[in-house]
C-alpha positions as CSV (number, residue, x, y, z in Angstrom):
1,X,120.5,76.0,96.4
2,X,119.1,78.8,95.6
3,X,119.0,79.8,91.7
4,X,115.7,82.0,91.2
5,X,112.1,83.2,92.3
6,X,110.3,80.4,91.3
7,X,112.8,78.2,93.5
8,X,111.9,79.8,96.7
9,X,107.8,81.7,95.3
10,X,106.2,78.3,92.9
11,X,103.0,80.0,92.8
12,X,104.7,82.0,90.8
13,X,103.5,79.8,88.2
14,X,100.2,79.7,89.1
15,X,97.5,80.4,86.1
16,X,96.1,82.7,88.1
17,X,99.2,85.3,88.1
18,X,98.9,85.1,83.6
19,X,95.9,87.7,84.3
20,X,98.3,90.0,86.2
21,X,101.3,89.5,83.6
22,X,99.0,89.9,80.3
23,X,97.7,93.1,81.3
24,X,101.3,94.8,82.2
25,X,103.7,92.4,83.5
26,X,103.9,91.6,87.2
27,X,103.0,94.5,90.0
28,X,105.7,93.4,92.5
29,X,109.8,93.5,91.3
30,X,110.6,89.2,91.1
31,X,114.8,90.1,92.2
32,X,115.1,91.2,95.4
33,X,118.7,90.1,97.2
34,X,119.1,87.7,99.0
35,X,121.1,88.7,101.7
36,X,123.6,86.4,104.3
37,X,122.7,87.3,107.7
38,X,125.1,86.7,110.9
39,X,123.3,85.8,114.4
40,X,126.0,85.6,116.7
41,X,126.1,82.0,118.4
42,X,124.2,81.1,114.8
43,X,125.4,77.2,115.0
44,X,128.0,76.4,112.2
45,X,126.6,74.1,110.7
46,X,123.9,76.7,110.0
47,X,123.7,79.4,107.3
48,X,120.9,82.5,107.8
49,X,119.6,84.7,104.6
50,X,118.0,87.0,103.9
51,X,115.2,88.4,101.4
52,X,115.1,91.8,100.6
53,X,111.2,91.5,99.3
54,X,111.2,95.0,101.2
55,X,112.8,95.6,96.8
56,X,109.6,94.4,95.5
57,X,108.8,97.6,94.8
58,X,109.2,101.0,97.6
59,X,106.2,103.0,95.5
60,X,103.4,99.8,96.3
61,X,104.4,98.7,99.5
62,X,106.9,96.6,99.4
63,X,106.6,93.2,100.4
64,X,103.1,93.2,100.8
65,X,102.7,93.9,96.7
66,X,102.5,89.8,97.1
67,X,99.7,89.1,98.3
68,X,97.5,92.1,96.3
69,X,99.1,90.5,93.6
70,X,97.2,86.6,93.7
71,X,93.7,89.2,95.5
72,X,93.7,91.2,91.4
73,X,94.5,87.9,89.5
74,X,91.6,86.7,91.6
75,X,89.2,89.0,90.1
76,X,90.0,89.6,87.3
77,X,90.5,85.8,86.8
78,X,86.7,86.9,87.3
79,X,86.0,89.2,84.9
80,X,85.7,91.8,88.2
81,X,85.7,95.4,87.0
82,X,85.8,96.9,90.0
83,X,87.5,95.7,93.7
84,X,86.1,96.4,97.7
85,X,88.7,97.0,100.7
86,X,88.9,98.8,103.3
87,X,91.3,100.5,106.6
88,X,91.9,103.2,108.5
89,X,92.2,106.9,106.6
90,X,95.3,107.5,105.8
91,X,95.9,103.2,104.9
92,X,98.8,102.1,103.5
93,X,97.4,98.7,102.8
94,X,94.2,100.8,100.7
95,X,96.9,102.8,98.5
96,X,98.3,100.1,97.4
97,X,95.3,98.9,96.5
98,X,94.4,102.0,95.2
99,X,97.0,102.7,92.7
100,X,97.8,98.7,91.7
101,X,93.6,98.5,91.2
102,X,94.2,101.5,88.5
103,X,97.3,100.0,86.7
104,X,95.3,97.0,86.0
105,X,92.2,98.6,84.1
106,X,90.0,98.2,87.8
107,X,87.6,100.5,89.6
108,X,88.3,100.5,93.6
109,X,86.0,101.3,96.1
110,X,87.5,101.8,99.5
111,X,85.7,102.1,102.4
112,X,88.0,104.2,105.4
113,X,88.0,104.1,109.1
114,X,87.1,107.4,110.5
115,X,87.5,107.8,114.2
116,X,86.5,110.9,115.0
117,X,82.4,112.4,114.9
118,X,83.0,114.3,111.8
119,X,82.5,112.8,109.1
120,X,81.8,115.5,105.9
121,X,86.1,117.2,106.7
122,X,88.4,114.3,106.0
123,X,90.9,116.0,104.7
124,X,92.6,115.6,101.3
125,X,96.4,115.0,102.8
126,X,98.9,112.0,102.1
127,X,97.8,108.8,101.1
128,X,94.0,110.0,100.9
129,X,95.0,112.2,99.0
130,X,96.9,109.5,96.7
131,X,93.6,107.6,96.8
132,X,91.9,110.6,95.4
133,X,94.5,111.0,93.2
134,X,94.6,107.9,91.7
135,X,90.7,107.8,90.8
136,X,89.5,106.1,93.7
137,X,85.7,105.6,95.2
138,X,86.5,107.1,99.3
139,X,83.7,105.9,101.4
140,X,83.7,107.1,105.3
141,X,82.9,104.6,107.3
142,X,82.4,106.0,111.4
143,X,84.3,104.2,113.4
144,X,81.1,102.4,115.4
145,X,79.6,101.5,111.6
146,X,83.2,100.0,110.8
147,X,82.6,97.8,113.4
148,X,79.6,96.2,113.3
149,X,77.6,96.8,110.1
150,X,81.0,97.3,106.9
151,X,80.3,94.1,105.3
152,X,76.4,95.5,104.6
153,X,77.9,98.6,103.9
154,X,80.0,96.4,100.6
155,X,77.3,94.4,100.2
156,X,74.4,96.9,99.3
157,X,77.0,98.9,97.4
158,X,78.6,96.2,95.5
159,X,74.2,94.8,94.5
160,X,74.3,98.7,92.9
161,X,77.1,98.2,91.2
């Protein structure tokens, strides 16, 4: 019988989550609904329920925020002041990370893959605009370099900081 989130997510009591809780509470909304789900021809002895993790925090990308809580808690636990992540120019993951990092007082460097050969004019729309609005450092990486040298770029930037 389901009673609360700690039964479904015993990791919520994990000490690394304390780092996030102390700063600004959970990034995700905890009490998301559980709905019965009716599937034709499901044997009567089975009950199927759907936990609506898509409702954990719409401003930060639904269910992906649970994973991000652990990653950012780990960074805070290690006393990091800066995080790096990567993705496409309009990456939802990068946007979510940028916003969450700002909420937690962390600097954020986004290594964004550009599929176009022109790297100087990437525009300022959509997630790219939001990334900039929250003060993220945007590093545009050409596709070929993204595939072969991204890790080295991140390591080099880390050494500079």
